[in-house]
C-alpha positions in Angstrom: 43.5 -12.3 6.7 40.3 -10.3 6.6 37.2 -12.0 7.9 34.3 -12.2 5.5 31.3 -10.0 6.4 28.7 -11.6 8.6 25.0 -11.9 7.5 24.2 -8.9 9.7 26.9 -6.8 8.1 25.7 -7.7 4.6 22.1 -6.8 5.5 23.2 -3.5 7.0 25.2 -2.6 3.9 22.4 -3.5 1.6 20.0 -1.4 3.7 22.4 1.5 3.7 22.7 1.3 -0.1 18.9 1.1 -0.5 18.3 4.2 1.7 21.1 6.1 0.0 19.6 5.5 -3.5 16.2 6.4 -2.2 17.4 9.6 -0.6 19.2 10.7 -3.8 16.1 10.0 -5.9 13.8 11.7 -3.5 16.0 14.8 -3.3 16.4 15.1 -7.1 12.6 14.7 -7.7 11.9 17.3 -5.0 14.5 19.8 -6.4 12.9 19.6 -9.9 9.5 20.3 -8.4 7.9 16.8 -8.9 4.8 16.5 -6.7 5.4 14.3 -3.7 8.9 14.1 -4.9 10.4 12.5 -1.8 8.2 9.4 -1.9 8.0 9.2 -5.7 11.7 9.7 -6.4 12.7 7.3 -3.7 10.4 4.6 -4.9 11.3 4.9 -8.6 15.1 5.1 -8.0 15.1 2.1 -5.7 12.9 0.1 -8.1 15.1 0.8 -11.1 18.3 -0.1 -9.1 16.6 -3.3 -7.9 15.6 -4.3 -11.5 19.2 -3.6 -12.5 20.3 -6.3 -10.2 21.3 -4.6 -7.0 20.4 -6.7 -3.9 18.4 -3.9 -2.2 16.5 -4.5 1.0 14.9 -2.6 3.9 15.0 -4.9 7.0 11.6 -5.5 8.7 12.6 -3.8 12.0 13.7 -0.7 10.2 10.5 -0.7 8.0 8.4 -0.9 11.2 10.2 2.1 12.7 9.6 4.0 9.4 5.9 3.1 9.5 5.5 4.5 13.0 7.3 7.7 12.2 5.1 8.3 9.1 2.0 7.6 11.2 3.1 10.2 13.7 3.6 12.7 10.9 0.2 11.9 9.4 -1.6 12.3 12.8 0.1 15.6 13.4 -2.0 17.4 10.8 -5.1 16.8 12.8 -6.7 19.6 14.7 -10.0 19.8 16.6 -11.5 21.4 13.5 -10.6 18.5 11.2 -12.5 16.1 13.5 -15.7 17.9 12.8 -15.6 16.6 9.2 -16.1 13.0 10.3 -19.9 13.4 9.8 -19.4 13.4 6.0 -17.6 10.0 6.0 -20.4 7.5 6.1 -21.8 8.4 2.7 -18.4 8.5 0.9 -17.4 5.2 2.6 -20.6 3.6 1.3 -19.7 4.8 -2.2 -16.2 3.4 -1.7 -17.4 -0.1 -0.8 -19.6 -0.2 -3.9 -16.6 1.0 -6.0 -14.4 -1.6 -4.5 -16.7 -4.4 -5.5 -17.0 -3.0 -9.0 -13.2 -2.7 -9.3 -12.5 -6.3 -8.2 -15.2 -7.6 -10.6 -14.0 -5.5 -13.6 -10.3 -6.1 -13.1 -10.8 -9.8 -12.4 -12.8 -10.2 -15.6 -10.1 -8.4 -17.5 -7.3 -10.7 -16.2 -9.5 -13.8 -16.6 -10.8 -13.2 -20.2 -8.1 -11.1 -21.8 -4.9 -12.7 -20.3 -6.3 -16.1 -19.6 -5.7 -16.2 -15.9 -7.5 -18.8 -13.8 -10.3 -17.4 -11.6 -8.3 -17.5 -8.3 -5.3 -15.7 -9.8 -7.5 -13.1 -11.4 -9.1 -12.4 -8.0 -5.7 -12.0 -6.3 -4.4 -9.8 -9.1 -7.6 -7.6 -8.9 -7.6 -7.2 -5.1 -6.9 -3.6 -4.3 -4.4 -3.3 -1.5 -3.6 -5.9 1.1 -0.5 -7.2 -0.7 0.7 -9.3 2.2 -2.6 -11.1 2.5 -2.8 -11.6 -1.2 0.7 -13.1 -1.3 -0.1 -15.5 1.5 -3.3 -16.7 -0.1 -1.7 -17.1 -3.5 1.0 -19.3 -2.0 -1.5 -21.4 -0.1 -3.5 -22.1 -3.3 -0.4 -22.7 -5.4 -1.0 -19.8 -7.7 1.6 -17.9 -9.8 3.0 -15.7 -7.1 5.4 -13.8 -9.4 2.6 -12.8 -11.8 0.3 -11.6 -9.0 3.1 -9.7 -7.2 4.2 -7.9 -10.4 0.6 -6.9 -11.1 0.1 -5.7 -7.6 3.4 -3.8 -7.2 3.2 -2.2 -10.7 -0.2 -0.9 -9.7 1.3 0.7 -6.5 4.2 2.2 -8.5 1.9 3.6 -11.2 -0.3 5.2 -8.6 2.5 6.6 -6.6 4.1 8.2 -9.7 0.9 8.9 -11.6 -1.4 10.5 -9.0 0.9 13.4 -8.1 1.5 14.1 -11.8 -2.2 13.9 -12.6 -3.2 16.2 -9.7 -0.4 18.6 -10.7 -1.7 18.7 -14.3 -5.1 19.9 -13.0 -3.6 22.3 -10.5 -4.7 20.3 -7.4 -1.3 20.1 -5.6 1.0 22.4 -3.7 4.7 22.9 -4.3 7.6 22.4 -2.0 8.8 19.6 0.2 5.2 19.0 1.2 5.5 17.9 4.7 2.7 18.9 7.2 3.6 21.2 10.0 6.9 19.7 10.9 8.7 21.1 13.9 11.1 24.0 13.1 12.1 24.7 16.7 13.0 22.4 19.6 9.9 20.4 20.7 9.4 19.7 24.4 11.3 16.5 25.1 8.5 15.3 27.4 5.7 15.9 24.9 7.8 14.3 22.1 8.5 11.2 24.3 4.7 10.9 25.1 3.9 11.3 21.4 6.4 8.6 20.3 5.5 6.2 23.0 1.7 6.5 22.5 2.0 6.3 18.7 4.3 3.2 18.9 1.8 1.5 21.3 -1.1 2.3 19.0 0.8 0.9 16.0 1.8 -2.3 17.9 -1.8 -2.8 19.0 -3.2 -2.8 15.5 -0.2 -4.9 14.3 -1.1 -7.4 17.0 -4.6 -7.4 15.5 -3.1 -8.4 12.2 -4.2 -5.2 10.4 -2.0 -4.7 7.3 -0.5 -1.2 7.6 -1.5 -1.4 11.2 1.8 0.1 12.5 1.3 3.2 10.5 -2.4 3.5 11.0 -2.3 2.8 14.7 0.5 5.4 15.1 -1.6 7.9 13.1 -4.7 7.3 15.3 -2.7 7.9 18.5 -1.0 10.9 17.1 -4.3 12.3 15.7 -6.0 11.9 19.1 -3.2 13.6 21.0 -3.0 16.5 18.5 -6.7 16.7 17.8 -7.6 17.1 21.4 -4.9 19.7 21.9 -3.1 17.5 24.5 0.1 17.5 22.5 1.7 20.3 20.4 5.0 18.6 19.6 5.7 17.3 16.1 8.6 15.5 14.6 11.5 17.5 13.3 11.2 18.1 9.5 14.2 16.0 8.7 12.8 13.0 10.6 9.5 13.3 8.7 11.3 13.6 5.4 13.5 10.6 6.1 10.4 8.5 7.0 8.7 9.4 3.7 11.8 8.5 1.8 12.0 5.2 3.7 8.4 4.3 2.7 9.3 4.8 -1.0 12.4 2.7 -0.5 10.4 -0.1 1.1 8.0 -0.3 -1.9 10.8 0.0 -4.5 12.9 -2.8 -2.9 10.1 -5.3 -3.6 11.4 -5.5 -7.1 14.7 -6.9 -5.9 15.4 -10.3 -7.4 12.9 -9.8 -10.2 14.1 -10.6 -13.7 13.4 -7.7 -16.1 12.3 -10.2 -18.8 9.7 -11.6 -16.4 8.5 -8.1 -15.6 8.1 -7.4 -19.3 6.2 -10.7 -19.8 3.5 -9.6 -17.3 3.7 -5.9 -18.2 0.5 -6.0 -20.3 -1.5 -7.7 -17.6 -0.2 -5.2 -15.0 -0.8 -2.0 -17.0 -4.1 -3.3 -18.5 -5.6 -4.3 -15.1 -4.3 -1.0 -13.6 -6.2 0.9 -16.4 -9.4 -1.0 -15.7 -9.3 -0.4 -12.0 -8.4 3.2 -12.4 -11.3 3.8 -14.8 -13.8 2.3 -12.4 -12.3 4.3 -9.5 -12.4 7.5 -11.6 -16.1 7.1 -12.3 -16.9 6.8 -8.7 -14.7 9.7 -7.8 -16.5 11.9 -10.3 -19.8 10.8 -8.7 -18.5 11.5 -5.2 -17.1 15.0 -6.0 -20.6 16.2 -6.8 -20.8 16.7 -3.0 -19.5 20.1 -2.1 -17.9 19.0 1.1 -15.3 16.7 -0.5 -12.2 17.9 -2.3 -11.3 16.2 -5.6 -7.7 15.5 -4.5 -8.8 13.9 -1.3 -11.3 11.6 -3.1 -8.7 10.7 -5.8 -6.2 9.4 -3.2 -8.9 7.8 -1.0 -10.4 5.8 -3.9 -7.0 4.9 -5.5 -6.6 1.1 -5.6 -3.2 1.1 -4.1 -1.5 -0.1 -0.9 -2.9 1.6 2.3 0.5 2.8 3.6 1.7 4.3 0.3 -1.6 6.1 -0.3 -1.5 7.5 3.2 2.0 8.8 2.5 0.8 10.5 -0.7 -1.9 12.2 1.4 0.9 13.4 3.7 3.1 14.5 0.9 0.4 16.3 -1.1 -1.1 18.1 1.9 -4.4 16.2 1.8 -6.6 15.1 4.6 -4.9 12.0 6.0 -7.9 11.1 8.3 -10.3 11.1 5.3 -7.9 9.1 3.2 -7.0 6.7 6.0 -10.6 6.0 7.0 -11.5 5.1 3.5 -8.5 2.8 2.9 -9.2 1.0 6.2 -12.8 0.5 5.2 -11.7 -1.0 1.9 -9.2 -3.2 3.7 -11.9 -4.6 5.9 -14.1 -5.4 2.9 -11.2 -6.9 1.0 -9.8 -8.9 3.9 -13.1 -10.6 4.6 -14.4 -11.1 1.1 -11.3 -12.2 -0.9 -10.5 -15.3 1.2 -14.2 -16.4 1.0 -14.2 -15.8 -2.8 -10.9 -17.6 -3.2 -12.3 -20.6 -1.5 -15.5 -20.5 -3.5 -13.5 -20.2 -6.8 -11.2 -23.1 -5.8 -11.4 -26.0 -8.3 -13.3 -28.9 -6.9 -11.2 -31.9 -5.9 -11.1 -34.6 -8.6 -13.5 -37.4 -8.1 -12.0 -40.5 -6.6 -10.9 -43.1 -9.2 -13.5 -45.7 -9.9 -12.3 -49.1 -8.8 -13.6 -51.9 -11.0 -14.8 -54.8 -9.1 -13.3 -58.1 -10.3 -15.8 -60.3 -12.2 -17.3 -62.9 -9.9 -16.1 -66.4 -10.7 -18.9 -68.9 -11.4 -19.8 -71.2 -8.7 -20.7 -74.9 -8.9 -24.4 -74.0 -8.5 -24.1 -71.8 -11.6 
């Protein structure tokens, strides 16, 4: 008599199915020439399968490995020349911080007054990026976690699919598999080991500091330092980089697992409407920023996009953009959001109800009375 599969075996089978669906979707999108096809196709195919009822999942240990590998690939595009462009960042980051405040205010007002959300839920739905922090705060305050998650994830999906299409429409993307200088030969095993070890250590350090996307960003910083200083020339083989990009799409798409399509449709108006408001605000600031001749339009679009930090950095990788520019701006926005949103949520919390008034019993008359 066959033994039923263990919990570990069920998780492994679900993960294998998730990655297979993501791989098929990514390859198909790449073959038809879709910009950033690996990540976009993986995300969309996994999301559709999850909504159709498949129990898709990417286990946390595997998603962490994927994040480190993507971070290594992002940092590998850095050269000593790219580091010279850091002088232009302070002005664009200042513009980004103002844009973030405007995005949160405009999107929050839309959810509050058009869809009738309470102030705290509107704030959580309007927060660009930091999905993990938003979900934790939403649960702590007893908010509608499903509605907020749908609005947040739909924004990421719309950006991941829409940004490559929009940039391609205006001729701002390149064609092909779109991976940065992946290794075609055999890299030095010693250099490759140093690269992986240093990048993993950088990712774990930022993860320990509780920075969302810290694994990817820490690995990217370590890889960028090693490559930017010329200390390391080794890069990941192309198939490893491609698998990591597909994995990031699968991680995002699997967040729809367990969602009822009817629930998704119920909140679709709020998701798409809030996305349109945030995108309109971001677009206005991007147009302002691109008046500076040193900033490329495509870099500014992805840097200002109100999506998850890890997914936007993968788009920068897939579209041959400047990952340092994009990463610096998304980290700056994360710092602003991570500090301001908890404070605003506490300020918007409904005041506790006043204690019930206890009526004192009427005093009985005494003999003297």
